[in-house]
N, C-alpha and C positions, 0 to 999 in steps of 0.2 A: 541229871539233871535236867529237867522240863525248863524249857523257852518261850514257849506260845501255852499250851493245854496245863489245864489244872490235873494234879493228881488221879484227881475222881475222871476227869476226861480223857485221862492217858489208861486207866485201868477201864474205862467204858470200851473204847476201840478195842485195845486188845482181848476184850472178853466177847465183843462183838464182831470181831476179828476171828474168833475160835470159834464161835455159833456157826457163821456163815462158811468156814473151813470145812464145817463136818457133814459128809454122804448122805446122812442119814435122814437127817433133819428132826429127827429122833428128838426130844425134852431131856437137856442132860441136868442134872443136879448142881447147884452152886457152889456146892461140897468140891465135887469133882473139878469143874472151872476153876475154880481157885485154888485145886493146889497144882493142877496142870499151868495155871499161871504164875503161881507161887503169889496169890492176891489173898491177902484175907478176906477169908468167906462171907463177914456182915456186907463189905465195900460191893461184892460182887452181888450180892441178895439184892441191897440197896440201890446199884445203878443199875441194872439189871430190870429193877422193879418200876423204877423211873420210866427206862427205858419204853415200859412195855406201853405208859401211858401216850409215848409218839410215834406208836405201831411198829417199829423197830425188831422186838422181841412180843415173844409173846412166853405166856406163865402158865405153870399148872401146878396147883397147889396138890397138899396132901402126899402120903407116904412117896409115891413115883412122882412127886413133883420136879421142878425145875423147869428151865428156859429152852426155849428154841428160836429160831432166828423167824421172824414173822411173816417176810415175800422174801420173792428171790434176791438173792444176792446181788444180782444185776440191776436190780431197781432202787438200792440203797447205797447213797453215794455217803461216802465220810464226814462229807460236810453235813449231813442230817445228824449223823451222832453228833459232832460237836456241837451243833446250833442247839440241841436237844436237852445237852449237859451244859455246856459251859455258855452260850451263848454265842450271838457273832459280834458282841463288842468291842472283841479284839481287833476287826476287820475295819472299826470306826472310830475307836479313841487312839488319841497319843502316846506314843509307847513310852513317853518320858512323863505322861500323866497330867501336861500340863493342859490347863483349860482353854479353849478358844484354840486351840495348835489347828492350823490350816494351810493350804497354799499361801495365800497372802501375809499370815502369820505363823511362819513354819516354827518348829522347836527346831534344837541342833541336829536331830534325827529325822528330820520328818521325811525329807526326798530317801534316804536310804533306805528305812523302814517301809516306807512305801510303797518300794520296789520289791521288797520282801514279804511284804504282809497280801499282794497282789499274785505274785507267783505261788503261796502258799494258799492261797483264795481258790487261784485257778486248778490248783493240784487237788485239794479237795472235792471240787466241784464237780470235775472231771472221771474220777475217779469211782468204780463201784467196787463192795467190797470181793467180787467175784474175781475181780482183777488182782488180788492177791490172795488167794489159796494156797495155792502152793508154798509160796515166801512164807505165809503163816505158819504153815505145816512143819516146813524144815526147820524154822525157828523156834516152835513150840517143840517139837523135840529135840533140841537143842539145852533147852531148861531143865 
């Protein structure tokens, strides 16, 4: 069950982490990525295609087409993927959906959510894809 991210964002994070963990940096077909991660191929293709527009991945069309990471994984932060797919409104909006929720007029969860939101944002901003290479490979091998 997701708490913060949409299913699309979860799949996007998984797919980009998988691509970043590949040493060869060769283009990998969407079907291979989908099979490795147990994600529907149509989702993988759509999500990764949208991430090409943000310069996170590159795509190659044709018979030997697929996707690859666009730049050094050390230069891609997790927040870049989240921002490209879900946007950053989750870090600014009220967790309960109340309008005008702010420190002067807080919702019941405002303070607690603010702490969690700040920690999540920091983690996503501080961590680059390369930091998760080994853990990603271990996780995928257990799927």
